[in-house]
Each structure stands twice: as structure tokens, then as C-alpha cells.
N, C-alpha and C positions, 0 to 999 in steps of 0.2 A: 444553252446551245451556243456554239461558236458562231462568229460572224461568217458569212458565206465566203469571204476572202479577206485574209490579213496579209498585206504586202509589206515586205521588210527588205531593206537593202543595206549593205555594209560598204560605205564609201572607201574604207581603208584597204579593201581587197583589190588586188589587181584584176580579179575576175569576180564580178559582183553577183551574189546569189539573191534570187527573188523567191520569197516563200509565200505559198498560197495554201491555206487550210480550207477544206470543204466542211460542210455541216456535219455535226455528230449524228450518228445513227446507232441504233441498238443492235447488238449481235443476237442472232437467233438463239433461242433457248437450246442448250445442248451443244452449241458450237464449240469447237476445240481450238481453232486458230483462224487467222485471216492474213493473207499475203497478196501483194501485187504480183501478177504473173506476166503481164504484157501491157503495152500501151501503143496506140497508133494515132493517126490524125483524128479518128472519130471518138476516142475516149480511152479509158483505163479499165483493165480487166482484173478482177480479184477472185481468188479462190478462198471460199469459206468452208472449212472442214467441219463436219458434225457427225453425230451418231444417229442411226435410224434403226427401227425395230426390224429384226430379221425373222423371228418366229416367236409365237406365244406358247407358254405352257400353262398348266393349271395355276401355278404361282410363279410370277416373274416372267422373264423372257430373255432372249438373246439379242444382241445388237450387232450391226455391221457398220463399216465406214461408208459414209456418203459425203456429198459435197454440193455446194451451191456456187454457181457462176454469177458474179455480180459485175455489172458494167456501169461505170460512171462516165459522164460527159466531160468536156474540156474544163468545165467549172467544178468538177468533182461532185456533181449532183447525180443521184442514182437514175439510170435509164431503165434497167431491168434487173431482175433477180430470179434466176431459174435454178430450182433444185432438180435432181435427176433420180428421185426416189422411185418413180414408176419405171423408168428405163433401166435402173440399176437393180431391179428386183431379182434376187437370186445371185447377184454379183457384189463384189467388194470394190468400192472406189479406190483407185490408186493415185491418180493425179491428172491435172490438165497439162498439156504440153503444146508449145507453139514453135513451129519451124517454118521459116520463110512465109510468114503471113497465114499459115494454115494452123487451125486450132483443133486439137484432139482431146478427147477424154479417154483415159485408160482405166480398165477395170479387170478384175480376175474372177474366175469361177472355178470352184473346186469340185471335181468329180470323185466322190468318195469311193465308188466301186473300182475305178481305175487308178486311184491314188495319184491323180493328175491335176495340176493347176494350170489352167489355160489363161493366157493374157489376151484380152480383147481391146479394140480401139474403135472409136466412132468419131467422125468429123463433125464439128459444130459450125453453125452459121454465126459469124461474129456479130452480125447486125441484129440478130434476134436471140442468140444464145441457144437455139434449138438444134437438135440433131438433124443432119441432112440425109441420113440414111440409116442402115442397120449396123449392128455390131459386126466387126470383122476380126477373125482369129489372127493374131500376130505371132504368138509363140506358145509353146507348152512345156511344162516341166513335170516329169514323172518321178515319183518318190519310190525308193526301194522299200522303205519302212514307214509306218505311220509316225514314227518319232522323227523322221527326217524333216528338216526345215528348209523351205525354199526362200532364197534371198535373190533379189534382182534389182537392177538400177537402170533407169532410162536416162540416157545422156546424149550429148552431141559428139560428133567426130571432132578432130582437132581444128578443122576449118569451119565447123558449125553448119555444113551443108547436108549432112546425113544424120540419121538417128542410130545410136549404138545402144544395144541392150546387153548388159553383162549380167550373167546369172551364175549361181552356185547352189548346191544342195548340201547343207550342213548335216552332219551325222554320219557321213561316210568315212571310210578309213583314210582316204586321201583327199587333198584339196583339188577339186575339179571345177573348172570355169568354162562357160560357154559365151562366146562373143558373137553377136549377130548384128548385121548392118542392114539398114533400110533407107530408101530414098524418102523424099518429102511426102510422097503418096503412100508410104508404108509398104512399098513393094520390096521384097528381099533382094539384096545385092550379094550374089555368091552364096556359098553354103556357110552355115554356122561353124565357127572355129572352136575346137575343143582343146583346152589346155589343162595340164595337171602338173603337180610337183610332188616331191617325196616327203614333204614335211607332215608331221603329226598335226591334224587340224586344230588341236588344242594349243599348239605352240606357234601357229602361223596366223597372222591377221592381215588380210588384204587392206592396204591403205589407199591405193590409187591405181587407176587403169588409164593408159594413154593410147588412143588409136590414132596413129600418126597419119600425115598427109600421104605418105608413100605406103600406106596399108600395113605398117608394122604395128605389133601390139606389145606394149611394155607394162609389166605388172610390178608394182612397188609394194612390198610386204614387210611387216614387222615380225621378226623371229624372236621367240621367247625361250628361256631355259628354266627348268625346274631347279629350285634352290631349297635348301633345308631351312625350316622355320625355327622359331624360338623354342617351340615345344617339340617333344619327341613325336616322331612319325608325322610331323606337320610339314608340308611342302607348299611352296607358292611359286608362281611364274614371274620371272624377271626378264625385262627386255634385254636382248643380247646384241642384235644388229639388224640392219636393213638388208633386204634381199631384193635386187633389181635385175630383172631378166627381160631380154628382147626376144620376141617370137615373130616368125614370118606369118603370112596370111593363111598358112595351112596348119599352124599351131606347133611348128617345130622350133625348139629353142635354138637361137643363133648365138646368143652372147649373154654372159652374166657379168654385170658391171661391178667391179670391185668397190665395196663400200668401206673397207679398212684402208684408208689412203694415207700413206706416209705416217703410220702410227696414230692416225686419228680415228675415233669411233663416232660415227654419225648418230645423233639422237633425235634429229628432225630433218626431214628432207622434202623437197618439192621438185618435180620434173615437168617441164613444159617444152613445147616446140615453138620456136620462133616462126614468124610468118614465112612459110615456104623456105625454111632454113634449118639450122642445126637444132639439136636438142640441148636444153640448158638444165643442168642439175644444180640446185642451190641447197646447201645443207648447213646446219649447225653441228658442231662436233665437240667432243670431250677429249682431253689428252690421255685419259685412262679409260679402260674398258667399262668399268662400272661407275664412271664419274657422274656425280649428281649435279654438276654445273656445266654450263656452256662456256667453253674456252675460246672458241673462234668460229669462223664461218668460211666456207669455200664455195667456189662456183666452178663447175666443169662444163666445157662445151663438148658435145658428143656428136659423132657422125650418125645421122638417123638411119643409114642403110646398114652399116657394119657394126655399130655400137662401140666403135673405138673412141677413146678419149682424145680430143684434139688439143685442149689446153686446160690447165688448172690454175685457179687464182685463190689465194688464201688471205685472211685478215684476222688477226687476234682481236678478241673482245675482252675488255677489262670490265668486270661487273661493277666496278666503282662508278662507271659512267651511267648506270641505271638509276632510276629514282629511288628515294627512300620512303617507304610507305609509312604513313602516320598510324597512330594507335586508333583502331577502329572504334573501340569503346568510348574513348574521349571525344572522337569526332561525333559520334551519335549523341553523346550527352549534350553537345551544343545544339542538337536538333530536338531536344526535349524527349529523348528516348526514356522509356520507363526503366525502373531498376531491374525488372525481370528480363527485359530485352537486352539491357547492357550486360547482365550476367551471362546470357546466352552467347553474346558475341565475344566476350572475354574467353569463354570456354572454347570457342572456335579457334581463337588465336593459338591456344595451347595444343589443340588436336590436329591441326591441318597438315602438319608434316610428320606426325608420329606414325609408328608402325612400319611395315615393309612395303607399302604402296610406293608408286613412283612420285618423284618430286615434280615440280613444275618444269615445263619446257617452253622454249620459244617456238612457236608454231607458225609456219608460213600460211597466210590467209588470203593475200591478193597479189596478183602479178600484172603489171601494166607494160605495154610496149611504148617506146618513146620514138619521136620522129627521126632521131639519129641512129636508128637500128639498135638501140640499147634496151635495157629492161630496168624497171623499178619494182622492187619486191618489198612487200609489207608483211612483217611478222608481228606476233603478239604473244605476250606471256599468258598462258592458259593453264589453269589448274582446276580440277573438279573432283569432289569426293563426297561420300555419303556416310550417314551415321543414323543410329536409332536412338530415340529418347523414350525411356520407359517411365511412366508415372503410375502410382498405385494409390487408390483411395480406400481407406480403412472402412470396413463394414460396421454397421451399428444395428443391434437388435436382429431383426430378420433380414436386413439388407446385407448381401454378401459383399466381400471385398472385390473391387474392380481394378484391373490392370489395363492400361492403355499403351499401345505401342505406336509411336509416331515416327514416320520415316522422313528424312530430310536429304536433299541433295544440294550441295553448296557449290556455286560457280564463282571462281575468282579470275577475273580478266585484268591483266596488268599492262606493263609498259608496251608501247608501240615502237618498233624498230623499222626504219626504212633505209634502203641502200640502192645505189645505182650500179648497174653492170653495163659497161660500154660494149661496143660492137666487137671488140677483141676478146671479150670475156673477162676483162679486168674489173675489180671492184673499185668504184670511184668513191663518191661521198657517202657518208653514213650518218644518220641522224636518229636520236632517241627522243621520244615524247613521253615523259613520265605519266602514268595513269594507274589508278587502283580502283577496281569495282568489285563489289561482292554482292551476289544475289543468292538468296536462300529460298528454295522452293520445297514446300511440304508435298511429298509424293511417295510413290512406291520406289524403293531403293533398287537401283540397277546393279551396282557392284561396289566394292571398296574403292576401285579406281575407275574413273570414267574416261575413256579415250574414244574419240569418234572414228570408227572403222568405216570402210568404204560403203557398206550397205546400211549403216545406221541412219535413221530418219527422224530421230528425236529433235524437234525444232525448239530447243532450249539452250541457253537462257533467253529471256524475253528482252530485257532492258540493258544488259551488259554488252561488251564487244563494241564494234564500230561498223559504219557503212563507208564505202569508198567510191570515188568517181574521178575519172581523169578528164580535165578540161585542156584547153589549148597548151598552156605552159605550166600546168600544176597538177598535183594530186590533191584532191579534197577529201579529208577524213572527217566523218561526222560521228559524235559520240556523246553520251550522257556523262556528266561529271559533277563532283561536288563544287558548288559555287565558289568556295574558297580557293580553288585551283585555277581561277580565271586567267591569271597572268603567267602560269607556268608553261614554258616551252622548251626548257633546257634540262638535261640530266643533272643529278646531284641535289635537286630540290626535294624537300620533304612534302609529299603530297598527302592530302586528306582523302580518306577512302569514301567512295560513293556507295551507299547502301540503301538510303531512302530515296528511290528514284522518282517518286512523286514530287519531291522537293528539289530535285536536281535541275541543272541547266543543260540544254543541248548546245554543244559547241561545234564549230568548224575550225579545223586546222588545215591551212593551205601550205603545201610543200612545193617549192620551185623545182621543176625538172632539171634546171641548169646546175644548181649548186645545193639543193636541199634546204635552202633558207625557209623558215617557217613563220607564218603569221597565224595568230589564234584570235577568234572573236566568238562571243556568245550569239547564237542564232535565236533562241527563245527559251523561256522558262517552262519547265514541265508542270509547274504549279498552275499555269494558266491554260494548259491544253491537256488532252489525254496523253499519258506518259508515252513518249516516243520510243520506238524499237529500231534503232539505227542498224543493228546487225542484220536485220531482215529487210533492209531497204532494197529497192529494185531500181536499176539504172536502165533507162530506155532512151537511147540517143543522147541528147544534151540535158536530159531531165533525170532527177532522182525522185522516186516516190517513197514516201515514208508513212507507216501506219502508227497511229497513237492509240493506246488502249488503257482504259481504267477499269479494273475489276471492282464491282460493288458487292459488299457483303449482303446488302438488301437491294433488290432490283437487278435489272439486266446490265451486263457489261456494255460500256459505251465505247464506240470506235469513231475515229476520224482519220481521214487520209490527207496528207500534205504533198504538195508538189514543189520541188526546189529546182529552179532553173538558173543557169549561169550565163551571163552576157559579158563580152569583152569590152573594156573601155575604148 
């Protein structure tokens, strides 16, 4: 068991982090995940997802999604643990949601006769974790066919004062979306807005929805085209371009923002609204339509009322500035990897970019507002792919031959790129922090190429990626890394790949808002604590909450929660 509190400070930092670990506790049997959802003066709130029995048959049964609300005190000691199996009977848990100090639990109920999915919500008392009343109907989604699939997402408005629910029903001939707005008491504001476009649903993937402060709706989508495969009669979908459209509060299209800018083809984009100001579009681009590399980046400032482009700023990116990844097999050999594991990783090196799937992209992950009315954007190299490994055991005598199919999804999270955009929309400093992480999860295969769409809710990978927080004069990035990369802060260095996260170190890289200058220090070793999951860290005020998790082959999974606080010298 960990000590109740381990305090750690780094004197070399301009803003010193203080780390506090709570006691380890065991995850409930059947639990699927754990994340911090909120924190206030009274404590920290966690969502523990798990499966519950839905109905029994003569043999076996069916399960539904359920959840437990866990509250810890200021010292990260457990205050209460409430599951909602009784209240959720007949319903599917969706999520807990906090808006302006009000805590809700959302769940769905399927009416098979009406082919309708209803979304309900109930308010919870944060002091006790109990429901304060009954379930209230929030919205409903009717299917035309049993094969239709309902997707929805509960999110905040641009200023975080209202709740926005965006929904779609997959399986129809056109892409149709419904946007509904609610106040903090879950009372509807206006009528739901219906939006549709002309794309074939198979060739259009919604990536982002922005509900602006002036009640405009912007949809950002990825458009794909069918291409001929290597074999006869074989076709596959290939990314073609982004489609960005502005709609009014009645669902009428007002503007389509051009994404083929000056002969540039965008391959990754992010759209945000400055505080009570313009829209800002940041994008990476290729110089050719089917380019597999990122050749530069641009930033556009857009009028949020008309959708007109106010200014455009471009910057070329030379890929020689990025880190050079080391050989993963040799790195793992240094960590006493078995021959079988080494052979598996060597095969991954050969297969990861083969075939007609997409190559890796720089993807925008975080955006921060600066005191001088600028923006700092953080992007990360992300690549994910799946494969099947088949093994056959020969039969002997009366024992038949057995074939086993194992499904793997591989997540590769690489270099971090940060850049500053000033109040005029110009790109200022740009910094690259080399990083190489590989996480392989044995699971059911999703597809040959994994790309996170707007409605996707798969909370993986666990240990790769990074967490981020803004302090007074800096951006703090938290990530797991190979200990041999402890001194690397500049591009051009050959980095060792992190794959054995239980033996990795958790580092903090602090970037100055003024000029992007970076300082890097180790925060703790994952060998001494449950392995940290920085990508799923939650920021509440001046604190960051981090969950550490160790899966045991024998025995229950162990969990601990850490609090990281920053103070100014």
C-alpha cells in the first residue's frame, strides 16, 4: 500500500508542482474504467464504470452498463461509494455530468415496441451521492429500422454555461444531426435544430461540433472517397478533404469554409472560438492532395457571424525537426524482454505502415488561451491500427486440432508540437518535444484504421498520450516515457520508445508562454506506484488529478489517485 501522502517538489521549476498520492484501493470486480470527473472544496468525484446483469436466461445472461460514483476527501481517502444498480434497473448508464456545481447522472431506456431510445437524467446530491428526485426525460431518438444505430454526445456550449446534446441516427440515406440546448437545470432552450447534408453516410465522418456564443452551429467533417484496391473488385475508402459548414440557429446553412487554401490540402484541423471573440481554425496541411506527410500549418481567424475569413497565417514544417524514433526491439531488449516479445515487436515495425490504411497524422489535442489574447495549441503524432494473430495447435490421437484467433490494437503516440498564435492570428514560436510511445492491447478489433470520430467513446489507450494544464506563465505537459529519454527536450534526438509502462517514468515538461522555452523533470517512477494514465488526467482549478492503475493477472486491479498542485515562487 502506498503511503497516504507522498510530497514531492521540483525546485528547478518556475512553478513548483506538489504531488500527493492517496492510498491504493481495489477496483470492483467487473469494473471497466475509472476517471476523475469533478473536484470541489469538499473532495474529488470519480466515475467507476462496470457491467451489471440485465436479465437471466436458462444458460448465461445479458449485461448492461452501470456505474459507481466514488467520492474522496481532500486527502484522497474514500468518503462514499454509491452504485446505481437499483435506480438504473431497465436503463443503460451513459455518464455523470457536472455543470455549474450541479451533478447529474444520464441513462437511456429502449422502447422496443416504438423503436425509440429515451435519454433520462436525474440530479445527485454531491454530499451523499444519492439521487435527489426521480428520472426526468431529456430527449428521445426514434429509429426507422431496427438496424439503425443511435449516436449522441452530451457536451458544453462554447462558454460552458449550457448543455448541448448532439445526436444522429446511423443507417439512414443521409447524414442528419439534431442539436438541442439546455440550461443548468436541464430545461430546454428553444427548439432542437435539425441539420442534414448531401454526403453518403459511408463517406462522411463527423469530427467536431461547435455551438458558438452567438448561437451558430459549426460542423467539421472528414470526407472520404472510394479508391480501387490492389485486388480486382476491391475498393477502400481514402480521406479526401475536410468539410466545414456554418449553420444558423434554425439549421439553415450560411457558409461553407474553404478547406483547400492556396493549393493546400488539410489533413488535420481544429476549430475553436476565442473568449467572446473570433473563431480560430488551426490546421496541418499537405502540398499534394494525397500527401502522406505534413508539410506545414496554417491558422485562420474567422468572423463567427458571417463565416468570412479575416486573416490567414502559414508556417512550413520541416520533418527533419522531429525526433528520430529508436528501434523498439533493441530498447525492449535492454528491459529484459523475452525473445517471443521481441519478435512480436519487430514484426510490428514492419507492418505498421503497410497496406492502404492511413499514415500517421499530427492531431490537435489541447488549446489554451493566453493572457495577451493569444492561443497556445498542442498537437501530437497519433497512429492506431489493428491486426489478427492466428495460432494453431496440432491434434494428437483423439484431440482435434485447435486454432486460436487473437485480436490486437496497437496505439502509437509520438512527438508533441506546441505553437503560439498571437492576437492578430500570426504564428509565433513553435517547439517540438520528441516522444515515442507504443501500447498494444489485446481486444476485439475495431477496424484496419482507427480514427476517433465525434461520437466515439472508446477510452483507450491507457498509458500513452499526455495530460496538460495551464499555470500562470506556462503550459505543463505530463507524460510517461522511457527513463533513457530523461534529458531530451529538443528535436533531432534519437528517442527510446516507451512500451513497458510499468517500468517507465512520469515526466513533466514545462513550456513558457512567452517564448516556448522548455524545462523537463521526472515527477515519479511508475515502478513505485500504480502506472499513471496522464492522458485521462482531469484539471480542476489549479490542480490536476491523475489515476494510476495496475492490472493483476491474479487478484483485483489496484488503483490510486494522485493530486498535482502548482504554486508560484
